[in-house]
PQR file with spaces between the fields and no chain letter, atoms N, CA, C, O and H, PARSE charges and radii, in Angstrom:
ATOM       1  N    MET     1      44.027   29.800    1.873 -0.4000 1.5000
ATOM       2  CA   MET     1      43.124   28.825    1.289 -0.0000 2.0000
ATOM       3  C    MET     1      42.374   28.019    2.352  0.5500 1.7000
ATOM       4  O    MET     1      41.182   27.771    2.174 -0.5500 1.4000
ATOM       5  N    PRO     2      43.014   27.599    3.449 -0.5600 1.5000
ATOM       6  CA   PRO     2      42.246   26.875    4.471  0.2800 2.0000
ATOM       7  C    PRO     2      41.161   27.743    5.106  0.5500 1.7000
ATOM       8  O    PRO     2      40.123   27.235    5.530 -0.5500 1.4000
ATOM       9  N    TYR     3      41.404   29.059    5.171 -0.4000 1.5000
ATOM      10  CA   TYR     3      40.390   29.942    5.743 -0.0000 2.0000
ATOM      11  C    TYR     3      39.171   30.027    4.828  0.5500 1.7000
ATOM      12  O    TYR     3      38.035   30.073    5.300 -0.5500 1.4000
ATOM      13  H    TYR     3      42.247   29.472    4.827  0.4000 1.0000
ATOM      14  N    LEU     4      39.407   30.047    3.544 -0.4000 1.5000
ATOM      15  CA   LEU     4      38.307   30.078    2.584 -0.0000 2.0000
ATOM      16  C    LEU     4      37.482   28.801    2.681  0.5500 1.7000
ATOM      17  O    LEU     4      36.253   28.852    2.706 -0.5500 1.4000
ATOM      18  H    LEU     4      40.330   30.010    3.160  0.4000 1.0000
ATOM      19  N    PHE     5      38.158   27.661    2.736 -0.4000 1.5000
ATOM      20  CA   PHE     5      37.449   26.384    2.855 -0.0000 2.0000
ATOM      21  C    PHE     5      36.671   26.315    4.164  0.5500 1.7000
ATOM      22  O    PHE     5      35.512   25.901    4.180 -0.5500 1.4000
ATOM      23  H    PHE     5      39.157   27.621    2.716  0.4000 1.0000
ATOM      24  N    GLY     6      37.297   26.715    5.245 -0.4000 1.5000
ATOM      25  CA   GLY     6      36.616   26.720    6.547 -0.0000 2.0000
ATOM      26  C    GLY     6      35.418   27.645    6.558  0.5500 1.7000
ATOM      27  O    GLY     6      34.380   27.331    7.140 -0.5500 1.4000
ATOM      28  H    GLY     6      38.238   27.052    5.232  0.4000 1.0000
ATOM      29  N    GLY     7      35.571   28.796    5.906 -0.4000 1.5000
ATOM      30  CA   GLY     7      34.454   29.733    5.826 -0.0000 2.0000
ATOM      31  C    GLY     7      33.293   29.162    5.034  0.5500 1.7000
ATOM      32  O    GLY     7      32.133   29.339    5.409 -0.5500 1.4000
ATOM      33  H    GLY     7      36.414   29.051    5.433  0.4000 1.0000
ATOM      34  N    LEU     8      33.598   28.478    3.941 -0.4000 1.5000
ATOM      35  CA   LEU     8      32.536   27.864    3.135 -0.0000 2.0000
ATOM      36  C    LEU     8      31.843   26.733    3.894  0.5500 1.7000
ATOM      37  O    LEU     8      30.626   26.575    3.797 -0.5500 1.4000
ATOM      38  H    LEU     8      34.539   28.334    3.636  0.4000 1.0000
ATOM      39  N    VAL     9      32.608   25.952    4.645 -0.4000 1.5000
ATOM      40  CA   VAL     9      32.017   24.884    5.445 -0.0000 2.0000
ATOM      41  C    VAL     9      31.105   25.477    6.512  0.5500 1.7000
ATOM      42  O    VAL     9      30.011   24.967    6.750 -0.5500 1.4000
ATOM      43  H    VAL     9      33.597   26.080    4.724  0.4000 1.0000
ATOM      44  N    LEU    10      31.553   26.548    7.150 -0.4000 1.5000
ATOM      45  CA   LEU    10      30.745   27.206    8.183 -0.0000 2.0000
ATOM      46  C    LEU    10      29.476   27.813    7.581  0.5500 1.7000
ATOM      47  O    LEU    10      28.395   27.699    8.160 -0.5500 1.4000
ATOM      48  H    LEU    10      32.442   26.962    6.956  0.4000 1.0000
ATOM      49  N    LEU    11      29.609   28.454    6.425 -0.4000 1.5000
ATOM      50  CA   LEU    11      28.438   29.022    5.758 -0.0000 2.0000
ATOM      51  C    LEU    11      27.450   27.927    5.365  0.5500 1.7000
ATOM      52  O    LEU    11      26.239   28.110    5.485 -0.5500 1.4000
ATOM      53  H    LEU    11      30.486   28.546    5.954  0.4000 1.0000
ATOM      54  N    ASN    12      27.954   26.809    4.902 -0.4000 1.5000
ATOM      55  CA   ASN    12      27.099   25.680    4.536 -0.0000 2.0000
ATOM      56  C    ASN    12      26.374   25.130    5.770  0.5500 1.7000
ATOM      57  O    ASN    12      25.188   24.806    5.700 -0.5500 1.4000
ATOM      58  H    ASN    12      28.938   26.660    4.804  0.4000 1.0000
ATOM      59  N    ALA    13      27.081   25.028    6.889 -0.4000 1.5000
ATOM      60  CA   ALA    13      26.460   24.520    8.113 -0.0000 2.0000
ATOM      61  C    ALA    13      25.383   25.472    8.614  0.5500 1.7000
ATOM      62  O    ALA    13      24.330   25.028    9.072 -0.5500 1.4000
ATOM      63  H    ALA    13      28.044   25.292    6.945  0.4000 1.0000
ATOM      64  N    ILE    14      25.632   26.769    8.534 -0.4000 1.5000
ATOM      65  CA   ILE    14      24.629   27.753    8.969 -0.0000 2.0000
ATOM      66  C    ILE    14      23.403   27.686    8.079  0.5500 1.7000
ATOM      67  O    ILE    14      22.272   27.699    8.565 -0.5500 1.4000
ATOM      68  H    ILE    14      26.487   27.130    8.162  0.4000 1.0000
ATOM      69  N    THR    15      23.629   27.613    6.759 -0.4000 1.5000
ATOM      70  CA   THR    15      22.504   27.539    5.818 -0.0000 2.0000
ATOM      71  C    THR    15      21.688   26.267    6.034  0.5500 1.7000
ATOM      72  O    THR    15      20.458   26.316    6.038 -0.5500 1.4000
ATOM      73  H    THR    15      24.548   27.602    6.364  0.4000 1.0000
ATOM      74  N    LEU    16      22.348   25.148    6.211 -0.4000 1.5000
ATOM      75  CA   LEU    16      21.658   23.881    6.446 -0.0000 2.0000
ATOM      76  C    LEU    16      20.855   23.938    7.744  0.5500 1.7000
ATOM      77  O    LEU    16      19.707   23.496    7.787 -0.5500 1.4000
ATOM      78  H    LEU    16      23.348   25.108    6.208  0.4000 1.0000
ATOM      79  N    GLY    17      21.455   24.476    8.790 -0.4000 1.5000
ATOM      80  CA   GLY    17      20.747   24.603   10.062 -0.0000 2.0000
ATOM      81  C    GLY    17      19.526   25.489    9.947  0.5500 1.7000
ATOM      82  O    GLY    17      18.486   25.199   10.538 -0.5500 1.4000
ATOM      83  H    GLY    17      22.387   24.834    8.755  0.4000 1.0000
ATOM      84  N    TYR    18      19.644   26.579    9.184 -0.4000 1.5000
ATOM      85  CA   TYR    18      18.501   27.475    8.992 -0.0000 2.0000
ATOM      86  C    TYR    18      17.350   26.746    8.308  0.5500 1.7000
ATOM      87  O    TYR    18      16.212   26.810    8.772 -0.5500 1.4000
ATOM      88  H    TYR    18      20.489   26.815    8.704  0.4000 1.0000
ATOM      89  N    TYR    19      17.637   26.061    7.219 -0.4000 1.5000
ATOM      90  CA   TYR    19      16.565   25.410    6.464 -0.0000 2.0000
ATOM      91  C    TYR    19      16.017   24.176    7.176  0.5500 1.7000
ATOM      92  O    TYR    19      14.860   23.815    6.959 -0.5500 1.4000
ATOM      93  H    TYR    19      18.562   26.009    6.843  0.4000 1.0000
ATOM      94  N    LEU    20      16.808   23.523    8.013 -0.4000 1.5000
ATOM      95  CA   LEU    20      16.322   22.330    8.705 -0.0000 2.0000
ATOM      96  C    LEU    20      15.533   22.667    9.965  0.5500 1.7000
ATOM      97  O    LEU    20      14.534   22.016   10.268 -0.5500 1.4000
ATOM      98  H    LEU    20      17.748   23.816    8.189  0.4000 1.0000
ATOM      99  N    PHE    21      15.988   23.695   10.708 -0.4000 1.5000
ATOM     100  CA   PHE    21      15.430   23.912   12.039 -0.0000 2.0000
ATOM     101  C    PHE    21      14.624   25.198   12.187  0.5500 1.7000
ATOM     102  O    PHE    21      13.657   25.219   12.949 -0.5500 1.4000
ATOM     103  H    PHE    21      16.800   24.224   10.462  0.4000 1.0000
ATOM     104  N    LEU    22      14.982   26.256   11.495 -0.4000 1.5000
ATOM     105  CA   LEU    22      14.327   27.540   11.735 -0.0000 2.0000
ATOM     106  C    LEU    22      13.219   27.857   10.743  0.5500 1.7000
ATOM     107  O    LEU    22      12.172   28.372   11.135 -0.5500 1.4000
ATOM     108  H    LEU    22      15.767   26.239   10.876  0.4000 1.0000
ATOM     109  N    LYS    23      13.428   27.564    9.488 -0.4000 1.5000
ATOM     110  CA   LYS    23      12.438   27.908    8.474 -0.0000 2.0000
ATOM     111  C    LYS    23      11.310   26.886    8.471  0.5500 1.7000
ATOM     112  O    LYS    23      11.543   25.684    8.341 -0.5500 1.4000
ATOM     113  H    LYS    23      14.278   27.145    9.170  0.4000 1.0000
ATOM     114  N    GLN    24      10.103   27.373    8.616 -0.4000 1.5000
ATOM     115  CA   GLN    24       8.945   26.493    8.575 -0.0000 2.0000
ATOM     116  C    GLN    24       8.578   26.225    7.118  0.5500 1.7000
ATOM     117  O    GLN    24       8.579   27.149    6.305 -0.5500 1.4000
ATOM     118  H    GLN    24       9.914   28.350    8.722  0.4000 1.0000
ATOM     119  N    PRO    25       8.269   24.989    6.778 -0.5600 1.5000
ATOM     120  CA   PRO    25       7.922   24.692    5.379  0.2800 2.0000
ATOM     121  C    PRO    25       6.583   25.313    5.005  0.5500 1.7000
ATOM     122  O    PRO    25       5.646   25.324    5.803 -0.5500 1.4000
ATOM     123  N    SER    26       6.507   25.822    3.799 -0.4000 1.5000
ATOM     124  CA   SER    26       5.251   26.400    3.327 -0.0000 2.0000
ATOM     125  C    SER    26       4.428   25.312    2.649  0.5500 1.7000
ATOM     126  O    SER    26       4.971   24.405    2.018 -0.5500 1.4000
ATOM     127  H    SER    26       7.268   25.813    3.151  0.4000 1.0000
ATOM     128  N    THR    27       3.118   25.418    2.788 -0.4000 1.5000
ATOM     129  CA   THR    27       2.220   24.441    2.188 -0.0000 2.0000
ATOM     130  C    THR    27       1.972   24.840    0.741  0.5500 1.7000
ATOM     131  O    THR    27       1.458   25.926    0.471 -0.5500 1.4000
ATOM     132  H    THR    27       2.678   26.155    3.301  0.4000 1.0000
ATOM     133  N    THR    28       2.331   23.980   -0.173 -0.4000 1.5000
ATOM     134  CA   THR    28       2.139   24.269   -1.591 -0.0000 2.0000
ATOM     135  C    THR    28       0.799   23.711   -2.057  0.5500 1.7000
ATOM     136  O    THR    28       0.156   22.929   -1.355 -0.5500 1.4000
ATOM     137  H    THR    28       2.749   23.098    0.046  0.4000 1.0000
ATOM     138  N    GLN    29       0.397   24.120   -3.235 -0.4000 1.5000
ATOM     139  CA   GLN    29      -0.871   23.650   -3.791 -0.0000 2.0000
ATOM     140  C    GLN    29      -0.825   22.151   -4.043  0.5500 1.7000
ATOM     141  O    GLN    29      -1.834   21.466   -3.875 -0.5500 1.4000
ATOM     142  H    GLN    29       0.919   24.755   -3.805  0.4000 1.0000
ATOM     143  N    THR    30       0.323   21.637   -4.440 -0.4000 1.5000
ATOM     144  CA   THR    30       0.457   20.199   -4.692 -0.0000 2.0000
ATOM     145  C    THR    30       0.247   19.412   -3.407  0.5500 1.7000
ATOM     146  O    THR    30      -0.407   18.369   -3.408 -0.5500 1.4000
ATOM     147  H    THR    30       1.142   22.193   -4.576  0.4000 1.0000
ATOM     148  N    LEU    31       0.804   19.916   -2.312 -0.4000 1.5000
ATOM     149  CA   LEU    31       0.646   19.242   -1.032 -0.0000 2.0000
ATOM     150  C    LEU    31      -0.810   19.278   -0.570  0.5500 1.7000
ATOM     151  O    LEU    31      -1.321   18.289   -0.045 -0.5500 1.4000
ATOM     152  H    LEU    31       1.335   20.763   -2.311  0.4000 1.0000
ATOM     153  N    LYS    32      -1.471   20.410   -0.766 -0.4000 1.5000
ATOM     154  CA   LYS    32      -2.896   20.519   -0.392 -0.0000 2.0000
ATOM     155  C    LYS    32      -3.731   19.519   -1.194  0.5500 1.7000
ATOM     156  O    LYS    32      -4.600   18.845   -0.641 -0.5500 1.4000
ATOM     157  H    LYS    32      -1.055   21.213   -1.192  0.4000 1.0000
ATOM     158  N    THR    33      -3.466   19.429   -2.485 -0.4000 1.5000
ATOM     159  CA   THR    33      -4.210   18.493   -3.339 -0.0000 2.0000
ATOM     160  C    THR    33      -3.966   17.054   -2.910  0.5500 1.7000
ATOM     161  O    THR    33      -4.899   16.252   -2.865 -0.5500 1.4000
ATOM     162  H    THR    33      -2.760   19.977   -2.934  0.4000 1.0000
ATOM     163  N    ALA    34      -2.728   16.726   -2.596 -0.4000 1.5000
ATOM     164  CA   ALA    34      -2.406   15.359   -2.174 -0.0000 2.0000
ATOM     165  C    ALA    34      -3.095   15.014   -0.861  0.5500 1.7000
ATOM     166  O    ALA    34      -3.586   13.897   -0.699 -0.5500 1.4000
ATOM     167  H    ALA    34      -1.970   17.378   -2.633  0.4000 1.0000
ATOM     168  N    LYS    35      -3.138   15.953    0.075 -0.4000 1.5000
ATOM     169  CA   LYS    35      -3.811   15.695    1.349 -0.0000 2.0000
ATOM     170  C    LYS    35      -5.309   15.499    1.150  0.5500 1.7000
ATOM     171  O    LYS    35      -5.918   14.651    1.803 -0.5500 1.4000
ATOM     172  H    LYS    35      -2.739   16.860   -0.057  0.4000 1.0000
ATOM     173  N    GLU    36      -5.901   16.276    0.254 -0.4000 1.5000
ATOM     174  CA   GLU    36      -7.330   16.119   -0.022 -0.0000 2.0000
ATOM     175  C    GLU    36      -7.612   14.760   -0.674  0.5500 1.7000
ATOM     176  O    GLU    36      -8.623   14.127   -0.370 -0.5500 1.4000
ATOM     177  H    GLU    36      -5.407   16.964   -0.277  0.4000 1.0000
ATOM     178  N    GLU    37      -6.740   14.318   -1.552 -0.4000 1.5000
ATOM     179  CA   GLU    37      -6.934   13.021   -2.197 -0.0000 2.0000
ATOM     180  C    GLU    37      -6.798   11.883   -1.201  0.5500 1.7000
ATOM     181  O    GLU    37      -7.475   10.862   -1.327 -0.5500 1.4000
ATOM     182  H    GLU    37      -5.918   14.832   -1.798  0.4000 1.0000
ATOM     183  N    ILE    38      -5.934   12.047   -0.217 -0.4000 1.5000
ATOM     184  CA   ILE    38      -5.751   11.001    0.781 -0.0000 2.0000
ATOM     185  C    ILE    38      -6.981   10.895    1.677  0.5500 1.7000
ATOM     186  O    ILE    38      -7.388    9.792    2.040 -0.5500 1.4000
ATOM     187  H    ILE    38      -5.384   12.876   -0.115  0.4000 1.0000
ATOM     188  N    THR    39      -7.575   12.028    2.034 -0.4000 1.5000
ATOM     189  CA   THR    39      -8.716   11.995    2.940 -0.0000 2.0000
ATOM     190  C    THR    39     -10.006   11.581    2.243  0.5500 1.7000
ATOM     191  O    THR    39     -10.954   11.167    2.910 -0.5500 1.4000
ATOM     192  H    THR    39      -7.244   12.925    1.739  0.4000 1.0000
ATOM     193  N    GLN    40     -10.064   11.685    0.914 -0.4000 1.5000
ATOM     194  CA   GLN    40     -11.259   11.285    0.193 -0.0000 2.0000
ATOM     195  C    GLN    40     -11.223    9.778   -0.058  0.5500 1.7000
ATOM     196  O    GLN    40     -10.149    9.219   -0.280 -0.5500 1.4000
ATOM     197  H    GLN    40      -9.294   12.021    0.372  0.4000 1.0000
ATOM     198  N    PRO    41     -12.374    9.116   -0.028 -0.5600 1.5000
ATOM     199  CA   PRO    41     -12.380    7.673   -0.301  0.2800 2.0000
ATOM     200  C    PRO    41     -11.967    7.398   -1.752  0.5500 1.7000
ATOM     201  O    PRO    41     -12.278    8.164   -2.664 -0.5500 1.4000
ATOM     202  N    LEU    42     -11.277    6.313   -1.925 -0.4000 1.5000
ATOM     203  CA   LEU    42     -10.808    5.942   -3.251 -0.0000 2.0000
ATOM     204  C    LEU    42     -11.865    5.124   -3.987  0.5500 1.7000
ATOM     205  O    LEU    42     -12.557    4.295   -3.396 -0.5500 1.4000
ATOM     206  H    LEU    42     -11.025    5.692   -1.183  0.4000 1.0000
ATOM     207  N    ALA    43     -11.971    5.373   -5.270 -0.4000 1.5000
ATOM     208  CA   ALA    43     -12.892    4.582   -6.088 -0.0000 2.0000
ATOM     209  C    ALA    43     -12.229    3.243   -6.385  0.5500 1.7000
ATOM     210  O    ALA    43     -11.077    3.201   -6.816 -0.5500 1.4000
ATOM     211  H    ALA    43     -11.409    6.046   -5.750  0.4000 1.0000
ATOM     212  N    PHE    44     -12.943    2.163   -6.158 -0.4000 1.5000
ATOM     213  CA   PHE    44     -12.392    0.829   -6.345 -0.0000 2.0000
ATOM     214  C    PHE    44     -13.147    0.117   -7.446  0.5500 1.7000
ATOM     215  O    PHE    44     -14.376    0.058   -7.437 -0.5500 1.4000
ATOM     216  H    PHE    44     -13.879    2.197   -5.808  0.4000 1.0000
ATOM     217  N    THR    45     -12.406   -0.422   -8.390 -0.4000 1.5000
ATOM     218  CA   THR    45     -12.989   -1.221   -9.452 -0.0000 2.0000
ATOM     219  C    THR    45     -12.387   -2.613   -9.381  0.5500 1.7000
ATOM     220  O    THR    45     -11.166   -2.768   -9.413 -0.5500 1.4000
ATOM     221  H    THR    45     -11.407   -0.375   -8.398  0.4000 1.0000
ATOM     222  N    ASN    46     -13.242   -3.631   -9.284 -0.4000 1.5000
ATOM     223  CA   ASN    46     -12.752   -4.999   -9.232 -0.0000 2.0000
ATOM     224  C    ASN    46     -12.422   -5.440  -10.650  0.5500 1.7000
ATOM     225  O    ASN    46     -13.312   -5.616  -11.482 -0.5500 1.4000
ATOM     226  H    ASN    46     -14.233   -3.505   -9.258  0.4000 1.0000
ATOM     227  N    SER    47     -11.154   -5.614  -10.911 -0.4000 1.5000
ATOM     228  CA   SER    47     -10.739   -5.989  -12.265 -0.0000 2.0000
ATOM     229  C    SER    47     -10.454   -7.482  -12.380  0.5500 1.7000
ATOM     230  O    SER    47      -9.932   -7.921  -13.405 -0.5500 1.4000
ATOM     231  H    SER    47     -10.430   -5.471  -10.235  0.4000 1.0000
ATOM     232  N    ALA    48     -10.779   -8.272  -11.365 -0.4000 1.5000
ATOM     233  CA   ALA    48     -10.488   -9.700  -11.403 -0.0000 2.0000
ATOM     234  C    ALA    48     -11.314  -10.408  -12.478  0.5500 1.7000
ATOM     235  O    ALA    48     -10.891  -11.441  -12.996 -0.5500 1.4000
ATOM     236  H    ALA    48     -11.203   -7.915  -10.533  0.4000 1.0000
ATOM     237  N    GLU    49     -12.464   -9.878  -12.813 -0.4000 1.5000
ATOM     238  CA   GLU    49     -13.298  -10.543  -13.822 -0.0000 2.0000
ATOM     239  C    GLU    49     -12.732  -10.369  -15.234  0.5500 1.7000
ATOM     240  O    GLU    49     -13.141  -11.082  -16.150 -0.5500 1.4000
ATOM     241  H    GLU    49     -12.808   -9.038  -12.392  0.4000 1.0000
ATOM     242  N    TYR    50     -11.812   -9.448  -15.420 -0.4000 1.5000
ATOM     243  CA   TYR    50     -11.240   -9.207  -16.738 -0.0000 2.0000
ATOM     244  C    TYR    50      -9.940   -9.978  -16.960  0.5500 1.7000
ATOM     245  O    TYR    50      -9.374   -9.910  -18.052 -0.5500 1.4000
ATOM     246  H    TYR    50     -11.479   -8.868  -14.676  0.4000 1.0000
ATOM     247  N    ILE    51      -9.458  -10.699  -15.971 -0.4000 1.5000
ATOM     248  CA   ILE    51      -8.229  -11.453  -16.105 -0.0000 2.0000
ATOM     249  C    ILE    51      -8.509  -12.703  -16.935  0.5500 1.7000
ATOM     250  O    ILE    51      -9.457  -13.432  -16.641 -0.5500 1.4000
ATOM     251  H    ILE    51      -9.918  -10.755  -15.085  0.4000 1.0000
ATOM     252  N    PRO    52      -7.710  -12.964  -17.957 -0.5600 1.5000
ATOM     253  CA   PRO    52      -7.967  -14.157  -18.768  0.2800 2.0000
ATOM     254  C    PRO    52      -7.683  -15.429  -17.969  0.5500 1.7000
ATOM     255  O    PRO    52      -6.925  -15.388  -16.999 -0.5500 1.4000
ATOM     256  N    PRO    53      -8.274  -16.546  -18.359 -0.5600 1.5000
ATOM     257  CA   PRO    53      -8.045  -17.792  -17.621  0.2800 2.0000
ATOM     258  C    PRO    53      -6.599  -18.260  -17.760  0.5500 1.7000
ATOM     259  O    PRO    53      -5.893  -17.851  -18.682 -0.5500 1.4000
ATOM     260  N    ILE    54      -6.172  -19.101  -16.857 -0.4000 1.5000
ATOM     261  CA   ILE    54      -4.823  -19.646  -16.880 -0.0000 2.0000
ATOM     262  C    ILE    54      -4.662  -20.503  -18.127  0.5500 1.7000
ATOM     263  O    ILE    54      -5.573  -21.244  -18.496 -0.5500 1.4000
ATOM     264  H    ILE    54      -6.745  -19.433  -16.108  0.4000 1.0000
ATOM     265  N    ILE    55      -3.522  -20.408  -18.770 -0.4000 1.5000
ATOM     266  CA   ILE    55      -3.276  -21.189  -19.985 -0.0000 2.0000
ATOM     267  C    ILE    55      -3.342  -22.674  -19.659  0.5500 1.7000
ATOM     268  O    ILE    55      -2.688  -23.144  -18.727 -0.5500 1.4000
ATOM     269  H    ILE    55      -2.782  -19.806  -18.471  0.4000 1.0000
ATOM     270  N    GLY    56      -4.119  -23.393  -20.416 -0.4000 1.5000
ATOM     271  CA   GLY    56      -4.262  -24.818  -20.204 -0.0000 2.0000
ATOM     272  C    GLY    56      -5.549  -25.166  -19.467  0.5500 1.7000
ATOM     273  O    GLY    56      -5.897  -26.344  -19.388 -0.5500 1.4000
ATOM     274  H    GLY    56      -4.650  -23.011  -21.173  0.4000 1.0000
ATOM     275  N    SER    57      -6.272  -24.180  -18.920 -0.4000 1.5000
ATOM     276  CA   SER    57      -7.539  -24.494  -18.251 -0.0000 2.0000
ATOM     277  C    SER    57      -8.647  -24.607  -19.290  0.5500 1.7000
ATOM     278  O    SER    57      -8.525  -24.060  -20.386 -0.5500 1.4000
ATOM     279  H    SER    57      -5.988  -23.223  -18.984  0.4000 1.0000
ATOM     280  N    LYS    58      -9.713  -25.301  -18.962 -0.4000 1.5000
ATOM     281  CA   LYS    58     -10.785  -25.537  -19.929 -0.0000 2.0000
ATOM     282  C    LYS    58     -11.977  -24.617  -19.686  0.5500 1.7000
ATOM     283  O    LYS    58     -13.097  -24.939  -20.084 -0.5500 1.4000
ATOM     284  H    LYS    58      -9.812  -25.745  -18.071  0.4000 1.0000
ATOM     285  N    ASP    59     -11.750  -23.480  -19.038 -0.4000 1.5000
ATOM     286  CA   ASP    59     -12.857  -22.532  -18.762 -0.0000 2.0000
ATOM     287  C    ASP    59     -13.245  -21.781  -20.003  0.5500 1.7000
ATOM     288  O    ASP    59     -14.151  -20.948  -19.962 -0.5500 1.4000
ATOM     289  H    ASP    59     -10.840  -23.219  -18.714  0.4000 1.0000
């Protein structure tokens, strides 16, 4: 039983090392879209004029 546990720990360490250090991440469509949205200017709408006045003010 200790050999089985040790083997599983070793297999887990090898798998983790492979995915962390050797395998290069692939660029997904979601990542491409997010990068394009970041580089494009954002549309800004000033919504301060739609805020109601403070309760108790006479505006």
